[in-house]
C-alpha positions in Angstrom: 12.6 16.5 16.2 14.6 14.0 14.1 13.6 13.3 10.5 14.8 11.9 7.3 14.9 14.3 4.5 16.5 15.3 1.1 17.0 18.6 -0.5 17.7 17.3 -4.0 16.5 14.5 -6.2 18.6 11.5 -6.6 19.7 8.1 -5.3 19.5 6.8 -1.7 22.6 8.8 -0.9 20.6 12.1 -0.9 18.8 11.0 2.2 20.1 12.4 5.5 18.7 12.0 9.0 18.9 14.9 11.5 17.1 17.6 13.4 14.4 19.7 11.7 11.8 22.1 13.2 8.7 20.5 14.9 5.6 20.8 12.8 2.7 22.9 13.8 -0.7 21.5 14.8 -3.3 22.9 12.3 -7.0 23.2 13.1 -7.9 19.8 11.6 -4.7 18.1 12.2 -3.7 15.1 14.3 -0.1 15.3 15.5 1.3 11.9 15.7 4.3 10.7 17.7 5.6 8.2 15.2 6.6 4.7 16.2 7.0 3.3 12.7 6.6 4.1 9.0 7.3 2.0 5.9 8.9 2.3 2.5 6.8 1.8 -0.6 8.0 2.0 -4.2 6.4 5.5 -4.6 8.9 6.7 -2.0 12.0 6.2 -4.0 10.2 7.3 -7.3 9.4 10.6 -5.7 13.0 10.8 -4.4 14.3 10.2 -7.9 12.2 13.0 -9.1 9.9 10.9 -11.3 6.5 12.2 -9.9 7.2 15.9 -10.1 4.2 16.2 -12.5 1.8 14.3 -10.2 2.0 16.6 -7.1 3.4 20.0 -6.3 6.9 19.1 -4.7 8.6 21.4 -2.0 12.1 20.7 -1.1 13.5 19.7 1.4 11.1 16.6 1.4 10.6 14.2 4.3 9.6 11.0 2.6 7.0 8.5 3.7 3.2 8.1 3.5 2.4 5.4 6.1 2.3 6.0 9.8 1.7 4.2 13.1 2.1 5.9 16.3 0.6 7.7 19.3 -1.5 10.9 19.2 0.6 13.8 20.7 -2.0 16.5 20.1 -5.2 17.4 18.2 -6.2 20.5 16.5 -9.4 22.4 17.8 -11.4 21.4 14.8 -10.8 17.6 15.0 -14.1 15.9 15.2 -13.3 12.2 14.7 -12.8 11.5 18.4 -9.1 10.6 18.6 -7.3 11.9 21.7 -3.8 12.3 22.9 -2.5 8.9 23.9 -4.5 7.0 21.3 -2.6 4.6 19.1 -3.4 5.4 15.4 -2.4 4.3 11.9 -2.9 6.0 8.6 -2.1 6.9 5.0 -0.9 10.5 5.4 -1.4 11.9 1.8 -1.7 15.7 1.4 -2.1 17.7 -1.8 1.6 18.3 -2.0 4.8 16.5 -1.3 6.8 18.0 1.5 6.2 16.7 5.0 6.1 12.9 5.0 6.1 10.3 7.8 9.8 9.4 8.3 9.9 11.7 11.3 9.4 11.7 15.0 6.3 14.0 14.7 3.8 14.0 11.8 1.0 16.4 11.3 -1.7 14.2 9.9 -5.0 15.5 8.4 -7.7 14.0 10.5 -9.2 12.3 7.4 -6.0 10.2 7.0 -5.8 8.5 10.4 -7.8 6.2 12.7 -7.3 4.0 15.6 -4.7 1.2 15.1 -5.9 -2.4 15.3 -4.7 -3.8 18.6 -3.5 -7.1 17.0 -0.8 -5.5 15.0 2.5 -4.1 16.2 3.5 -0.6 15.2 5.9 -2.0 12.6 3.2 -4.3 11.2 0.6 -1.4 11.2 2.9 0.9 9.5 3.3 -1.5 6.6 -0.5 -1.7 5.8 -2.3 1.6 5.1 -1.1 2.7 1.5 -0.8 -1.0 0.2 -4.0 -2.2 2.1 -6.1 0.7 1.0 -4.9 0.2 -2.6 -6.1 -3.4 -2.4 -9.4 -2.7 -0.6 -10.4 0.1 -2.9 -9.5 -1.9 -6.1 -11.5 -5.0 -4.9 -14.5 -3.5 -3.3 -15.1 -0.3 -5.4 -13.5 -0.8 -8.8 -14.2 -4.6 -9.1 -17.0 -5.0 -6.6 -15.7 -8.4 -5.6 -18.2 -10.5 -3.5 -19.2 -14.0 -2.5 -18.5 -16.6 -5.1 -16.4 -14.6 -7.5 -13.2 -15.9 -9.0 -10.7 -13.2 -8.8 -7.2 -13.1 -10.4 -4.6 -11.2 -8.6 -1.4 -10.5 -10.5 1.9 -10.2 -8.5 0.1 -11.8 -5.6 3.4 -12.1 -3.6 4.1 -8.3 -3.6 3.3 -5.8 -1.1 -0.2 -5.0 -2.5 -0.8 -8.4 -3.7 -0.4 -10.2 -0.5 -3.0 -8.1 1.1 -5.4 -8.3 -1.9 -5.3 -12.2 -1.8 -6.3 -12.0 1.9 -9.0 -9.3 1.4 -10.5 -11.1 -1.6 -10.7 -14.4 0.4 -12.3 -12.6 3.3 -14.9 -11.1 0.8 -15.8 -14.6 -0.1 -14.1 -14.9 -3.4 -12.0 -17.7 -4.9 -8.6 -16.3 -5.5 -6.1 -17.2 -8.3 -2.7 -15.6 -8.0 0.3 -15.1 -10.2 3.7 -15.2 -8.8 7.2 -16.7 -9.4 7.5 -20.4 -8.4 9.5 -19.6 -5.3 6.5 -17.7 -3.9 3.7 -20.1 -4.8 3.5 -21.7 -1.3 3.4 -18.2 0.3 0.5 -17.1 -1.9 -1.4 -20.3 -1.1 -0.9 -19.7 2.5 -2.6 -16.4 2.2 -5.7 -18.0 0.7 -5.2 -18.5 -3.0 -6.6 -21.7 -4.3 -4.4 -21.6 -7.4 -1.0 -20.0 -8.2 0.2 -19.5 -11.7 3.7 -18.6 -12.9 3.3 -15.3 -14.7 6.6 -16.0 -16.7 5.3 -19.3 -18.1 3.3 -17.8 -20.9 0.0 -16.0 -21.2 -2.0 -16.4 -18.1 -5.2 -16.6 -20.2 -3.9 -19.8 -21.7 -2.9 -21.2 -18.2 -6.4 -20.4 -16.9 -7.9 -22.6 -19.4 -6.4 -25.5 -17.5 -7.8 -24.1 -14.2 -11.5 -23.6 -14.7 -11.4 -21.1 -17.6 -12.0 -17.3 -17.3 -12.4 -15.4 -14.0 -14.9 -12.8 -12.9 -12.4 -10.1 -12.1 -8.8 -9.2 -12.5 -6.6 -7.0 -10.3 -3.5 -6.0 -12.4 -0.4 -5.0 -10.3 2.1 -5.5 -13.0 1.0 -3.8 -16.3 2.7 -4.7 -19.6 1.9 -8.1 -21.2 -0.2 -9.1 -18.1 -2.6 -6.1 -18.5 -2.6 -6.5 -22.3 -3.8 -10.1 -21.8 -6.4 -9.2 -19.3 -9.4 -9.2 -21.7 -8.7 -12.9 -22.4 -8.6 -13.6 -18.7 -12.0 -12.1 -17.6 -15.6 -12.6 -18.7 -16.3 -8.9 -18.5 -13.6 -6.4 -19.4 -15.3 -3.8 -17.2 -14.1 -5.9 -14.2 -10.4 -5.3 -14.8 -8.6 -2.9 -12.5 -5.1 -1.7 -12.6 -3.0 0.6 -10.4 -0.1 0.7 -13.1 -1.3 2.0 -16.5 -4.4 4.2 -16.6 -4.3 4.7 -20.4 -4.2 1.1 -21.1 -6.8 -0.2 -18.6 -9.2 2.6 -19.5 -8.7 1.7 -23.2 -9.7 -1.8 -22.3 -12.9 -0.7 -20.7 -11.6 -1.4 -17.1 -10.8 0.8 -14.1 -7.7 2.6 -13.0 -7.3 2.8 -9.2 -5.3 5.7 -7.5 -5.4 5.1 -3.7 -6.8 7.7 -1.4 -7.0 8.1 2.3 -10.2 6.8 3.7 -10.8 6.2 7.4 -13.7 3.8 7.0 -11.7 1.6 4.8 -8.8 1.6 7.2 -11.2 0.5 9.9 -12.3 -2.4 7.7 -8.7 -3.4 7.3 -8.2 -3.2 11.1 -11.2 -5.4 11.7 -9.8 -8.0 9.3 -6.5 -7.9 11.1 -8.1 -8.2 14.5 -10.1 -11.1 13.3 -7.1 -12.9 12.2 -7.9 -12.6 8.5 -5.2 -10.2 7.5 -1.6 -10.8 8.4 1.4 -8.7 7.4 4.6 -10.1 6.0 7.7 -7.9 7.0 10.6 -8.5 4.8 12.7 -6.4 7.0 12.6 -3.6 9.6 15.1 -0.8 9.6 15.9 1.9 12.1 15.4 5.6 10.9 19.1 6.1 10.5 19.1 3.2 8.0 16.4 4.6 5.8 18.7 4.9 2.8 19.2 1.1 3.0 15.4 0.6 3.2 14.9 2.7 0.1 17.7 0.7 -1.7 16.0 -2.6 -0.7 12.7 -1.4 -2.2 14.3 0.0 -5.3 16.1 -3.3 -6.0 12.7 -4.9 -6.2 11.0 -8.2 -4.9 11.9 -7.7 -1.1 9.5 -10.5 -0.3 7.2 -8.5 1.9 6.8 -5.0 3.3 9.6 -2.8 4.5 9.1 -1.2 7.9 11.2 1.7 9.4 11.3 2.0 13.2 11.3 5.6 14.4 
């Protein structure tokens, strides 16, 4: 099969695309014929070698965590009901970093994939799982957002932020987002009632002109925004961050580290099929262009998700 891979850490230039051995089908594995994957910031951080302390790494590494494709085969112990020919999507995270999703075939642990929502293309579906699960688990588990809550989402125009705004709105919350002025209209179109400029001074002071404090804060920035969070929210226990565990735990809030969860993917798929979750693709690359896709992510602020067609 063809796959992207690298056998040393470094810049986008270490990525190559070529033939590698087909993966085996383990007992509890769903072998997926990949139609699309995506590039998230974690991909280039791993490629640069920044996360070697977080997971065991085994070079050469095939990058990628998100997948959308068609089931090729299932192992004999798979009990979730997916069958060859089913369209699936997932966040394929294992306990080590080696065999990612930027390949024609991906051996996905069955806990990581479920049936793809019919309303999304493969490219759109591939852009959701990691970012969507991060947003879902932050809002529903860490922050317990519900009907009538006022929720502040920092970096609301980013990959996680765009999905978080829509999910919080679907949960019945009033959403206030932060973004650069050029992205204010986009964030409003996703459901935010108010959008603040994160570069225009402390957000807590800006909130004073927009109804005062909020019930929950989702921090996707860290730094000054996270340090200011106790002044933004009524209860510091309802601060969640995906950026800085030490700081947010010190504030009394919650750190969120996304995990594969089929039921949560099914909830995201339901929202998509109901028309309440849409995906903004900044650009779609072919597999042979994956180095360019990594570069676009690494440069920052692509304006949406980055998909890679396999």
